[in-house]
C-alpha positions as CSV (number, residue, x, y, z in Angstrom):
1,M,89.7,103.3,176.9
2,S,92.3,101.0,177.9
3,F,96.1,100.8,176.7
4,T,95.4,98.7,173.4
5,G,92.4,100.9,172.5
6,P,88.7,101.4,173.1
7,A,87.3,99.2,176.1
8,L,85.7,96.1,174.6
9,V,83.5,94.4,177.0
10,A,82.7,90.9,176.1
11,T,80.4,87.9,177.7
12,D,80.5,84.3,177.5
13,N,77.6,82.7,175.6
14,A,77.4,80.1,178.2
15,H,77.3,82.8,181.2
16,P,75.9,85.8,179.8
17,G,75.7,87.4,183.3
18,I,79.6,87.5,183.3
19,E,81.3,90.3,181.7
20,Y,84.9,90.9,181.3
21,E,86.9,93.3,179.3
22,A,89.0,92.0,176.4
23,E,92.0,93.8,174.6
24,W,90.9,95.6,171.5
25,G,93.3,93.8,169.4
26,A,91.4,90.4,170.3
27,S,89.0,90.7,167.3
28,F,88.9,87.0,167.0
29,L,86.4,87.3,169.8
30,V,83.8,89.1,167.4
31,G,84.9,87.2,164.2
32,Q,86.1,90.1,162.1
33,A,88.6,93.1,162.4
34,L,87.6,95.8,164.6
35,P,87.8,99.7,164.0
36,W,90.5,101.9,165.6
37,W,90.4,105.6,165.5
38,P,93.6,107.4,166.0
39,Y,93.4,110.3,168.6
40,L,92.9,112.9,165.8
41,L,90.1,111.0,164.4
42,R,88.0,110.2,167.5
43,L,85.0,112.1,166.0
44,T,81.8,111.0,167.7
45,Q,79.9,111.3,164.4
46,L,82.2,109.0,162.8
47,I,82.5,106.4,165.9
48,N,78.5,106.3,166.2
49,K,78.0,105.5,162.5
50,W,80.1,102.2,162.7
51,E,78.5,99.0,163.1
52,P,79.9,95.4,161.9
53,G,80.1,95.2,158.4
54,A,80.2,98.8,157.6
55,P,82.5,100.1,154.8
56,R,85.6,101.9,155.8
57,A,85.1,105.5,156.7
58,V,87.0,108.5,154.9
59,A,87.4,111.7,157.0
60,E,89.7,114.6,156.9
61,V,92.0,115.1,160.0
62,P,90.8,117.9,161.7
63,P,93.1,120.9,162.5
64,N,95.5,120.2,165.5
65,A,98.0,122.5,167.5
66,N,100.6,119.8,167.0
67,E,100.5,120.3,163.2
């Protein structure tokens, strides 16, 4: 996790052995909007189902002590 969201590791097609971390908001790197899960919705089963082009997920916010 970085300050702007999940860690996004990227590579340059010309130099695939070189990796760098890009900011999550840099969706232009992957050519589409990237999902963002707010803290209470960081549910493993939702995150594991995501793939490029997947429809938006609808989920209930789990109970939290801050409610």
